Structure formats: structure tokens, C-alpha cells
C-alpha positions, -999 to +999 in steps of 0.1 A: -547+773-643-542+753-611-565+764-583-545+772-552-552+751-522-545+762-486-550+734-461-546+736-423-531+707-405-542+710-369-522+680-357-531+670-321-547+702-311-582+715-302-610+698-285-643+696-303-656+727-285-624+746-293-626+734-329-661+747-334-651+781-319-622+784-343-643+775-373-669+801-364-642+827-361-626+816-394-657+814-416-663+851-422-626+857-427-624+833-457-659+838-471-645+854-502-614+833-506-599+826-540-580+795-530-596+763-520-597+761-482-593+729-463-591+721-425-576+688-416-585+681-380-582+654-353-607+626-355-626+636-324-632+670-340-646+658-374-683+658-365-682+692-348-662+708-377-684+692-403-715+708-387-697+741-382-685+745-418-720+738-433-728+765-459-692+779-459-664+776-484-643+754-461-637+717-470-632+690-444-600+669-441-586+642-418-550+637-408-546+600-418-565+570-432-560+533-428-549+511-457-576+484-449-614+485-452-618+473-416-603+448-391-580+444-361-561+476-365-563+493-331-560+531-333-565+533-371-595+549-388-610+536-421-619+555-452-656+545-449-656+559-413-643+592-427-666+592-457-697+588-435-688+619-416-683+639-448-645+640-450-633+651-484-595+653-480-570+632-461-533+638-453-510+609-460-474+604-451-468+635-430-432+637-417-444+633-381-462+601-391-430+589-407-408+600-378-430+589-348-452+561-361-430+543-386-447+553-418-427+542-449-431+549-486-447+515-488-473+522-462-479+557-477-486+539-510-510+515-494-529+543-477-529+563-509-545+535-529-571+530-503-580+567-502-584+568-540-604+536-540-628+552-515-629+585-534-611+606-508-587+632-520-552+626-507-527+652-497-495+632-499-465+646-480-429+643-492-397+661-480-361+658-467-346+661-433-320+686-423-293+659-424-304+647-459-304+683-471-269+691-457-256+659-474-271+670-508-295+641-508-327+661-513-333+649-549-325+613-541-349+613-511-377+630-531-373+607-560-376+576-538-406+591-520-424+599-552-416+568-572-423+544-543-451+564-526-470+567-559-462+532-573-489+518-595-510+550-593-527+557-626-522+590-644-559+598-642-558+595-604-536+625-601-566+647-608-577+640-572-542+641-556-524+670-540-487+667-531-473+687-502-436+694-502-426+697-466-389+702-459-387+685-425-361+709-413-385+738-417-415+724-399-422+741-366-387+755-365-394+789-378-370+782-407-383+785-442-368+777-475-365+808-496-393+812-522-367+805-549-355+773-533-390+761-525-400+767-561-370+750-575-375+719-553-412+717-561-403+721-598-381+690-593-410+671-579-431+681-608-404+669-632-404+635-615-442+633-621-437+645-657-412+617-665-433+590-650-469+600-656-466+626-684-465+663-691-503+669-688-505+652-654-475+672-641-489+705-655-523+700-637-510+686-604-513+709-574-482+709-552-482+728-519-454+741-498-455+729-462-425+744-445-436+772-421-457+792-445-471+821-425-488+855-432-454+872-436-441+850-464-473+835-480-475+861-508-439+857-518-441+819-518-474+819-537-460+841-564-437+813-575-450+794-605-446+759-591-462+766-557-499+760-557-507+764-520-497+756-485-500+729-459-502+750-428-494+739-393-491+763-364-507+793-382-538+772-390-546+772-353-552+810-353-581+822-374-565+856-383-532+840-393-547+812-414-571+837-430-542+860-439-525+831-457-557+822-475-561+858-485-525+863-495-534+882-526-548+910-506-516+914-485 
């Protein structure tokens, strides 16, 4: 059985004080959670959130990690810096990083290798744009992202990797793939992993859905056999909404 994982991606939101307040509100709401709960927060919030989650079931994540140990990389943050704070998970290759900051499958691969080397748990994002979807290129895009993004990654490393399927056209738009469509596409991603790294790896790999999962649709999406959790954007910034997704089985 794959343990579900619900991860909040706060993006560029919340000061440290606001982050602490949100965590304090969230903690009692997810105290009996069945899924693994992760909050991926801005760099300036990491220390505050680390202190606030002490003794709770919430795990700490960052929103990116550099491919290098150290050096002249203005604006980047290293795995060692994150590890020292107590970060456990790190998002890699989010569509906004690809769209606004020039991330490529090659840079995703380099960041992924560095995260694994430093024993961080990567949440690697893949997904197609609206144009690619309308031109029936979804499978082609996903195949390239998986095969190039995970190039030279060993089968045993997948025990510490999560993939987040985020249809770019559904992020922040209010649009959501139907549960059936999301399950089918995530099933295709799992088949790519199966063909390259083997059936056991594919069977154990957790794959999230990251396209506008919210309290109203979480239970339906999570009922699908290939969907193992959610990478949550806007709803992660409201304690009640995020907790409702985490506690989807009680809905």
C-alpha cells in the first residue's frame, strides 16, 4: 500500500509571522491525519515553520534546491543550507519554475541528483500546458519530462522520490481534470516508470495530482487507484481548506 502524501506549495506567500500563525491553526486540524502531510514554504519562512511544527505530524519542505554544493549562484539555495534547517522534502521542476525561470528537463535532472545525493526527498513536477493538451501532445510531453528529468536515476532512488502530475492548464485556473482523466494520465506516468525502472518501482512510487485539488474534489480524486495524494497550491494557504483535503476520507 502506498501511503498518501498531501503537500502544500505556498509559493511566494506568507511572511514568517504569517507562516507561524497558519501552522498553529493547522496543527490541531491534521493531528489525526492518515496521509503524510508536508508544507513547502518560502525560504524566509523555513526556520519559523520548522519551530512551529515541532511535535506535530507535519513535515517541512522547500520550493526549490540548487544543483551545486555551493558557489557563485546568486539567488539559489543549497541542499546543505536546507538540511541544516531541517528540511525533508523539496519541490523540483514546478511549472512556474519552468515558465518564469527557464527550468528545463536537464536542470530538473541536475537538481534531482543533488537532492538525492544530500538525502532530501524530491517532489518532481511534470505536466502539459493547455496548448500541448489541445494538440494531443500530453503523452509526448510527459515521456520527455520523465525520461530526461529522471535520466541516470537508479531504481532504488525512487523509494525517496514523489512525482507530482500538474496539468499546467489546471493550476490556479479553477479548472480540474476529471478524476478519471487524472487517474488515466497518472497511470501513463506510472507505465513510463515501469518500462524503464521496473514493475516494483512503479508499483511503490507515489504520484500526486497537482491541478487545483480542493476540498470539493479531493475525495473523488483520491479514490482513483493511481492517485496517491495532492500538491496543493491556493488551498494550502487556508488552514481549514488544506486540512479538509488532508482529511478527505472523513468528507
